[in-house]
ZAMARGU-4260 file (C-alpha; in steps of 0.2 Angstrom, whole numbers, plus 5000, padded with zeros to 4 digits):
<rodrens>
0) 5000/5000/5000 | 5015/5011/4997 | 5008/5029/4993 | 4990/5026/4999 | 4981/5025/5016
5) 4965/5016/5018 | 4948/5025/5022 | 4931/5017/5027 | 4917/5026/5018 | 4900/5023/5026
10) 4890/5029/5012 | 4894/5014/5001 | 4902/5002/5013 | 4919/5002/5002 | 4936/5003/5006
15) 4944/5018/4996 | 4963/5022/4992 | 4967/5040/4997 | 4984/5048/4994 | 4994/5049/5010
20) 4993/5067/5016 | 5009/5079/5015 | 5021/5077/5029 | 5019/5096/5034 | 5002/5100/5028
25) 4998/5118/5027 | 4984/5123/5040 | 4971/5134/5033 | 4968/5151/5042 | 4951/5153/5049
30) 4938/5162/5037 | 4932/5172/5052 | 4948/5178/5062 | 4939/5192/5071 | 4925/5180/5078
35) 4929/5174/5095 | 4921/5161/5107 | 4922/5162/5125 | 4922/5148/5138 | 4906/5154/5149
40) 4904/5147/5166 | 4892/5159/5173 | 4905/5165/5185 | 4912/5183/5187 | 4928/5181/5176
45) 4919/5174/5161 | 4904/5186/5162 | 4915/5200/5161 | 4926/5193/5148 | 4911/5190/5138
50) 4906/5208/5138 | 4923/5213/5134 | 4924/5201/5119 | 4906/5207/5113 | 4912/5226/5114
55) 4925/5221/5100 | 4915/5210/5089 | 4904/5193/5087 | 4907/5182/5101 | 4900/5164/5104
60) 4898/5158/5122 | 4901/5140/5125 | 4897/5130/5140 | 4905/5113/5143 | 4896/5102/5154
65) 4907/5089/5163 | 4894/5081/5175 | 4900/5090/5191 | 4888/5093/5205 | 4885/5112/5203
70) 4882/5113/5184 | 4863/5115/5184 | 4865/5131/5195 | 4879/5137/5182 | 4866/5135/5167
75) 4853/5144/5177 | 4865/5158/5180 | 4871/5158/5162 | 4852/5159/5156 | 4849/5174/5167
80) 4865/5183/5162 | 4862/5181/5144 | 4843/5185/5145 | 4848/5202/5154 | 4854/5209/5138
85) 4868/5218/5148 | 4883/5209/5141 | 4883/5216/5123 | 4873/5215/5108 | 4885/5204/5098
90) 4883/5189/5109 | 4877/5174/5099 | 4866/5161/5106 | 4874/5149/5119 | 4882/5133/5113
95) 4880/5119/5125 | 4892/5105/5124 | 4896/5090/5136 | 4910/5079/5140 | 4906/5069/5155
100) 4920/5067/5167 | 4912/5055/5180 | 4920/5040/5171 | 4936/5048/5176 | 4934/5056/5193
105) 4928/5044/5206 | 4910/5044/5213 | 4917/5050/5230 | 4926/5065/5222 | 4921/5081/5230
110) 4916/5089/5213 | 4904/5074/5211 | 4897/5073/5228 | 4895/5092/5230 | 4906/5094/5245
115) 4920/5106/5240 | 4935/5112/5250 | 4931/5124/5264 | 4932/5143/5265 | 4950/5145/5270
120) 4958/5131/5260 | 4971/5135/5247 | 4967/5136/5228 | 4977/5121/5225 | 4963/5110/5235
125) 4951/5113/5221 | 4961/5107/5206 | 4952/5096/5194 | 4964/5086/5183 | 4962/5089/5166
130) 4948/5103/5168 | 4956/5115/5154 | 4960/5100/5143 | 4943/5094/5141 | 4935/5111/5140
135) 4947/5117/5126 | 4946/5101/5117 | 4927/5100/5116 | 4926/5120/5112 | 4940/5119/5100
140) 4931/5107/5089 | 4916/5118/5089 | 4927/5133/5084 | 4934/5123/5069 | 4916/5118/5063
145) 4910/5136/5065 | 4926/5144/5058 | 4930/5153/5074 | 4948/5159/5075 | 4949/5163/5093
150) 4945/5154/5109 | 4946/5164/5124 | 4946/5159/5143 | 4945/5168/5159 | 4961/5162/5167
155) 4967/5174/5181 | 4984/5180/5187 | 4992/5167/5200 | 4982/5152/5194 | 4993/5138/5201
160) 4987/5124/5189 | 4997/5115/5176 | 4984/5118/5162 | 4983/5136/5166 | 5001/5141/5161
165) 5006/5150/5145 | 5016/5135/5139 | 5000/5124/5141 | 4990/5135/5130 | 5003/5138/5117
170) 5005/5119/5116 | 4986/5116/5116 | 4983/5128/5103 | 4996/5121/5092 | 4989/5103/5094
175) 4971/5109/5090 | 4977/5119/5075 | 4986/5104/5069 | 4973/5091/5073 | 4958/5101/5066
180) 4967/5109/5051 | 4960/5126/5057 | 4971/5140/5064 | 4964/5142/5082 | 4972/5155/5094
185) 4970/5151/5112 | 4970/5167/5123 | 4968/5171/5141 | 4967/5191/5142 | 4966/5190/5162
190) 4981/5180/5164 | 4990/5194/5172 | 4974/5203/5180 | 4967/5200/5197 | 4950/5195/5202
195) 4947/5212/5209 | 4952/5221/5194 | 4940/5209/5185 | 4925/5216/5197 | 4930/5233/5193
200) 4930/5231/5174 | 4913/5221/5175 | 4906/5236/5186 | 4912/5249/5173 | 4904/5239/5159
205) 4888/5237/5168 | 4889/5219/5168 | 4875/5212/5180 | 4888/5204/5192 | 4874/5199/5204
210) 4868/5187/5192 | 4885/5177/5192 | 4888/5162/5201 | 4904/5158/5210 | 4902/5144/5220
215) 4905/5125/5221 | 4890/5121/5232 | 4876/5132/5227 | 4860/5131/5237 | 4842/5132/5233
220) 4834/5148/5236 | 4821/5148/5250 | 4806/5140/5245 | 4813/5134/5228 | 4823/5119/5222
225) 4838/5119/5209 | 4830/5115/5192 | 4833/5099/5182 | 4839/5100/5165 | 4825/5105/5153
230) 4815/5113/5167 | 4812/5133/5167 | 4828/5144/5166 | 4818/5160/5165 | 4828/5175/5172
235) 4813/5178/5183 | 4815/5162/5194 | 4824/5163/5210 | 4842/5159/5208 | 4853/5148/5218
240) 4861/5155/5233 | 4880/5156/5235 | 4884/5143/5250 | 4897/5157/5258 | 4907/5142/5264
245) 4918/5137/5250 | 4934/5143/5243 | 4926/5150/5228 | 4914/5160/5238 | 4929/5167/5248
250) 4938/5172/5232 | 4922/5181/5226 | 4920/5190/5242 | 4938/5196/5244 | 4938/5202/5226
255) 4923/5213/5229 | 4931/5220/5245 | 4947/5223/5236 | 4939/5231/5222 | 4929/5243/5233
260) 4913/5237/5225 | 4897/5233/5235 | 4895/5214/5236 | 4876/5211/5235 | 4879/5192/5233
265) 4866/5181/5243 | 4877/5170/5254 | 4869/5157/5264 | 4883/5156/5277 | 4889/5174/5282
270) 4901/5169/5296 | 4915/5173/5285 | 4908/5187/5276 | 4917/5203/5282 | 4907/5217/5274
275) 4898/5221/5258 | 4908/5234/5251 | 4914/5252/5255 | 4909/5261/5271 | 4904/5252/5287
280) 4901/5234/5289 | 4882/5231/5288 | 4884/5215/5296 | 4893/5221/5312
</rodrens>
C-alpha cells in the first residue's frame, strides 16, 4: 500500500484508497479571524470577559458540561445573564456542549458529591485534573466547525494549575490547530489580571455581576429547588444562593472587597463575610 492509506466510507461500505497526506500540511487560516468564542461558566470572570469580547465583535459563548455537582446552577446563572441583555449586542446564542468526566473522577470525588473544600483552603485544593484540557478540546472542535478563529478563557493571574500556564495554552493551541486543520488561537487576556480588577471592569461595563455564580456548592433559594435539565431557566425564577462556605465564595467576596465594589451576593452562610463593600460593615 505504498503511497496510500485506507479510509472506510459509510456511504457505500467500500474501502477507498486515498493519497497519503503531505508530511507538513499547510493549516488553512480561519475564515472569520475576528470572531471569538468564550468559555462561559456563569462566573464573574467569564461573564466580564464575554462583555469585553462582545464590545469588540461577534462572540460565541460556550458552556461545556462535565457532569459536576454544581452545573445546573451554572446553567441557570448563564440563562439569566444572557437574558439580561447587559453583556453586549453581538453575543450569539449559547453553545452547550458536554464531555462527561464522571467516568474519570471517582463517585466519591468532591466535585461529584458536592462537598467542596472549605472557605479558607488554598486554591490548590480545588484542582480538577484535566479540566482545561477537556474544555478546550471540545470547544476547539466547535470553533473549527463554526470557523471561529479565537477561543478565549478567563484564566486569572496566579492560577496555580498546570493546565493554566502560557506553555500549556501554546501547546494546546498548536495541537488543536494541527489536529483540526484550522488555525485556532487560545487567549487568556486576564492571565496577568486579579479578580478584583475583573470586578472593577465588570462594574464599569455594566455587567450584572449579581447574576453571576462563583460557588462550588450552590444552595436552593428559600422555597425553591434547583431545576433539572430542561426545566424553566427564566431570569425571573429565583436563583441559587452562594453557600458562603467554599473557597470560591471566599475568592468572590475578597475580590469585591479589594475592588471597593458593593458585594450584593446572597451568601447562605455569612460567618466569613466581612463586609459588603465600601463604608461601615452592615453585618457588624
